[in-house]
C-alpha positions in Angstrom: 1.7 18.8 -78.5 4.7 18.4 -76.3 4.4 15.9 -73.4 6.0 16.4 -70.0 8.1 13.2 -70.4 9.8 14.7 -73.5 11.9 16.9 -71.0 13.3 13.8 -69.2 17.0 13.6 -70.1 19.0 10.5 -69.1 22.4 11.2 -67.6 25.6 9.3 -66.8 24.0 7.5 -63.9 21.3 6.2 -66.2 23.9 4.8 -68.6 25.8 3.3 -65.7 22.7 1.6 -64.5 22.0 0.3 -68.0 25.5 -1.1 -68.2 25.1 -2.7 -64.7 22.0 -4.5 -66.0 24.0 -5.9 -69.0 26.6 -7.3 -66.6 23.9 -8.9 -64.5 22.4 -10.4 -67.7 19.1 -9.0 -66.5 16.8 -8.7 -69.6 13.8 -7.4 -67.7 15.9 -4.5 -66.2 17.4 -3.7 -69.6 14.0 -3.5 -71.3 12.9 -0.9 -68.7 15.6 1.4 -70.1 14.2 1.1 -73.6 11.6 3.4 -75.2 8.4 1.8 -76.4 9.6 2.3 -80.0 13.2 1.2 -79.9 15.9 -0.1 -82.2 19.2 -1.9 -81.5 21.9 -2.0 -84.2 24.3 -4.9 -83.2 28.1 -4.8 -83.8 27.9 -7.3 -86.7 25.6 -8.3 -89.4 24.9 -8.2 -93.1 23.7 -4.6 -93.4 25.3 -1.2 -93.3 24.2 -0.8 -89.6 25.2 -4.4 -88.7 22.1 -6.4 -87.8 19.1 -4.2 -86.8 16.5 -5.3 -84.3 13.4 -3.0 -84.5 10.6 -2.9 -81.9 10.6 -4.1 -78.3 10.2 -7.8 -79.1 13.1 -7.8 -81.6 15.3 -5.7 -79.4 14.7 -8.1 -76.5 15.8 -11.0 -78.8 18.8 -9.1 -80.0 19.9 -8.4 -76.4 19.4 -12.1 -75.4 21.5 -13.2 -78.4 24.5 -11.4 -76.9 24.4 -13.7 -73.9 23.6 -16.8 -76.0 26.7 -16.1 -78.1 28.9 -15.2 -75.1 27.4 -16.8 -71.9 30.1 -15.0 -69.8 29.7 -11.6 -71.5 30.9 -8.6 -69.5 31.3 -4.9 -70.3 34.1 -3.5 -68.1 35.8 -0.1 -67.4 32.8 1.9 -68.7 33.0 5.6 -69.3 29.9 7.5 -70.2 28.8 10.9 -71.4 25.5 12.5 -72.4 24.9 15.6 -74.5 21.3 16.6 -75.1 19.4 13.6 -76.5 22.5 11.6 -77.3 24.8 9.6 -75.1 27.9 7.4 -75.4 29.3 4.5 -73.4 32.9 3.3 -74.0 33.8 0.0 -72.4 35.8 -3.2 -72.8 33.7 -6.1 -74.0 34.9 -9.6 -72.8 33.3 -12.8 -73.7 33.9 -16.5 -74.5 32.1 -18.3 -77.3 31.0 -21.9 -77.1 34.1 -22.9 -79.2 36.4 -21.4 -76.5 37.5 -18.4 -78.5 37.6 -15.3 -76.3 37.0 -11.7 -77.4 38.4 -8.7 -75.5 38.0 -5.4 -77.3 37.1 -1.8 -76.7 33.6 -0.9 -77.8 31.3 2.0 -78.0 27.5 2.3 -77.7 25.9 5.4 -79.2 22.5 6.1 -77.8 19.6 8.3 -78.9 17.2 9.2 -76.1 13.4 9.8 -76.4 10.9 10.1 -73.6 13.7 9.7 -71.0 14.6 6.3 -72.4 16.8 4.7 -75.0 15.2 4.9 -78.5 18.3 3.7 -80.4 21.3 1.7 -79.2 24.0 1.6 -81.9 26.9 -0.7 -80.9 30.5 -0.6 -82.4 33.4 -2.9 -81.4 37.0 -3.1 -82.5 37.6 -5.9 -84.9 40.2 -7.7 -82.9 41.0 -11.4 -83.4 40.2 -13.8 -80.5 42.8 -13.7 -77.7 44.4 -16.5 -75.7 42.9 -16.9 -72.2 44.7 -14.8 -69.6 45.8 -12.1 -72.1 
């Protein structure tokens, strides 16, 4: 049986608001965008899909890990599009690790939507060496 909320389709504004929550480091707001059964595939990890976090508790931990690894993490110059139940955000990720190494690289998040929320967030980032501060 089809539910009314199956017809909800996030748009560009939805993805921009999701990105804004990332830049505020607001885990509660981020989780409001996620479907009750969600998955996050991180940019790195041992598996074909990087490291996968499955279920709300794991996804929350995976999101928090980004800020633990890069306390000043920011996603800049975002561009979004949505087509049906899929969406894409392209942005520049900037962040400094505890050892002082800084990452600045273009990245893409590919989203699958369900029930008007994000069911899958699949992140990809250019494999660029750390950059010197100010570059």
